[in-house]
C-alpha positions in Angstrom: -13.4 26.8 29.7 -10.0 26.7 28.0 -9.9 22.9 28.0 -12.2 22.6 24.9 -9.8 24.4 22.5 -6.9 22.4 23.8 -8.9 19.1 23.4 -9.8 20.1 19.8 -6.1 20.9 19.1 -5.0 17.5 20.4 -7.7 15.7 18.3 -6.8 17.6 15.2 -3.1 17.0 15.7 -3.6 13.3 16.2 -5.7 13.1 13.0 -3.1 15.0 11.1 -0.3 12.8 12.2 -2.2 9.6 11.4 -3.1 10.9 8.0 0.6 11.6 7.4 1.6 8.0 8.1 3.0 6.3 5.0 0.8 3.4 3.9 2.4 0.1 2.9 2.8 -0.3 -0.9 -0.1 -1.6 -2.8 2.1 -4.2 -4.7 4.9 -5.3 -2.3 5.8 -8.1 -4.6 7.2 -5.7 -7.3 10.1 -3.5 -6.3 9.6 -1.1 -9.2 6.0 -0.6 -8.1 7.0 0.0 -4.5 9.4 2.7 -5.6 7.0 4.3 -8.1 4.5 4.5 -5.3 6.9 5.8 -2.7 9.6 7.5 -4.8 11.4 8.9 -1.7 12.0 5.3 -0.5 14.1 4.6 -3.6 16.4 7.6 -2.8 16.7 6.5 0.8 17.5 2.9 -0.2 20.0 4.3 -2.8 21.7 6.5 -0.2 22.0 3.5 2.1 23.5 1.5 -0.7 26.0 4.2 -1.4 26.9 4.5 2.3 27.3 0.8 3.1 27.9 -0.9 -0.2 24.7 -2.9 0.2 22.6 -3.9 -2.8 19.1 -2.3 -2.6 17.2 -5.6 -3.2 18.5 -7.4 -0.1 17.4 -5.0 2.7 14.1 -4.4 0.9 13.4 -8.1 0.8 14.3 -8.5 4.4 12.1 -5.5 5.3 9.1 -7.0 3.5 9.6 -10.2 5.5 9.9 -8.4 8.8 7.2 -5.8 8.7 5.4 -5.9 5.3 6.6 -2.3 5.1 4.4 -1.1 8.0 6.1 1.7 10.0 4.5 0.7 13.3 4.8 -3.1 13.1 5.2 -4.9 16.4 6.0 -8.5 17.3 3.3 -10.8 18.6 2.1 -10.4 22.2 3.4 -12.6 25.0 0.8 -14.1 27.3 1.1 -15.0 31.0 -0.5 -18.4 31.8 -1.4 -18.6 28.1 -4.2 -16.1 28.2 -3.2 -12.9 30.1 -1.6 -10.2 27.8 2.0 -9.6 29.0 3.8 -7.3 26.7 5.5 -8.3 23.5 7.7 -11.3 22.8 10.6 -8.9 21.9 11.5 -5.2 21.7 11.4 -5.2 17.9 9.6 -2.3 16.3 9.0 -0.5 13.0 9.9 -1.1 9.4 13.0 -3.1 10.2 11.8 -4.8 13.4 15.0 -3.7 15.0 15.4 -4.6 18.6 16.0 -1.7 21.1 19.6 -2.8 22.0 20.7 -3.3 18.4 19.1 0.0 17.4 21.1 1.7 20.1 24.3 0.1 18.8 23.5 1.5 15.4 22.9 5.0 16.7 26.1 4.9 18.7 28.2 3.6 15.8 26.8 5.9 13.2 26.1 9.0 15.2 22.5 9.1 13.8 21.1 10.3 17.1 17.7 11.3 15.7 17.0 8.0 14.0 13.5 6.5 14.5 12.5 2.9 13.8 9.2 4.0 12.3 11.0 6.3 9.8 11.8 4.5 6.5 15.0 6.3 5.7 16.4 5.4 9.1 15.2 1.8 9.0 16.7 1.0 5.6 19.9 2.6 6.6 19.9 0.5 9.8 19.4 -2.7 7.7 22.1 -1.7 5.3 24.4 -1.1 8.3 23.5 -4.5 9.7 24.3 -6.2 6.4 27.6 -4.4 6.2 28.5 -5.5 9.7 27.4 -9.1 8.9 29.8 -9.1 6.0 32.7 -7.9 8.3 31.9 -10.1 11.2 30.8 -13.4 9.6 32.1 -12.9 6.1 28.7 -13.3 4.5 28.4 -11.6 1.1 26.1 -8.6 1.1 24.3 -10.2 -1.9 23.6 -13.4 0.0 20.0 -12.9 1.1 19.7 -16.3 2.6 22.6 -16.1 5.1 22.2 -12.4 5.6 18.6 -13.0 6.8 19.8 -15.8 9.1 22.2 -13.4 10.7 19.5 -10.7 11.0 17.2 -13.1 12.8 19.6 -15.0 15.0 22.3 -12.3 15.5 26.0 -12.6 14.7 26.7 -14.9 17.6 23.7 -17.1 16.9 24.8 -17.5 13.3 28.3 -18.5 14.4 26.8 -21.1 16.7 24.5 -22.3 13.9 21.4 -21.9 16.0 19.3 -21.8 12.9 20.0 -25.5 12.1 17.4 -26.6 14.6 14.8 -24.1 13.1 13.7 -25.6 9.9 10.9 -23.0 9.6 13.5 -20.2 9.8 15.6 -21.7 7.0 12.5 -21.9 4.9 11.8 -18.2 5.6 15.4 -17.3 4.8 15.1 -19.1 1.4 11.9 -17.2 0.8 13.7 -13.9 1.5 16.5 -14.8 -0.8 14.2 -15.8 -3.6 12.3 -12.5 -3.2 15.6 -10.6 -3.2 16.5 -12.2 -6.5 13.2 -11.2 -8.0 13.6 -7.7 -6.6 17.0 -7.5 -8.2 15.7 -8.3 -11.6 12.8 -6.0 -11.3 15.0 -3.1 -10.2 17.3 -3.5 -13.2 14.2 -2.9 -15.4 13.2 0.4 -13.8 16.3 1.9 -12.1 17.1 4.2 -15.0 13.5 5.6 -14.9 13.8 6.1 -11.1 17.1 7.9 -11.4 15.7 10.2 -14.0 13.2 11.5 -11.4 15.9 13.4 -9.5 13.9 16.6 -10.1 11.1 15.0 -8.1 13.4 14.5 -5.2 14.7 18.1 -5.4 11.1 19.4 -5.4 9.6 17.1 -2.8 12.5 15.5 -0.9 
């Protein structure tokens, strides 16, 4: 007899959580529109920039490519014998499509033990951290969207081995990421003052 109230509670909790999920931005091609729609994302990206010295437009362009700004994004399924579902092709998950092992490295190095891959604040900080590390390890400029994305996709060792050279499709995607980052940069310059003036909004709702 007590099972019914418990079941109702579980259903209501599930509906509440699903309703709280942040939807992808309506206009992902315009960084100003993204941040106007999700104002807290701007402050999270700004905090990551201040922490890691990473320009906002580069991780945002990479995130668009990786997940289309979906918090629960997953890689394609893997299939056994070509037709039997057999898990996923990698452990990537969330806004940043960070793999489990790399995410654990980020948590260990930053001490951000409560970080979640489906949380935008944590995801953008992770990507800024990765860009920072790429600059240190492989001497790639933090503003170089093309080579930063190649590092992000292939890993630091893969980039050193130039594994991307045999992947023409990947180099095309990296160029696409870089071009978008350049557009994002120009767009952000036109609205950043407006976004910064909304600090009261952050104080009230952040």
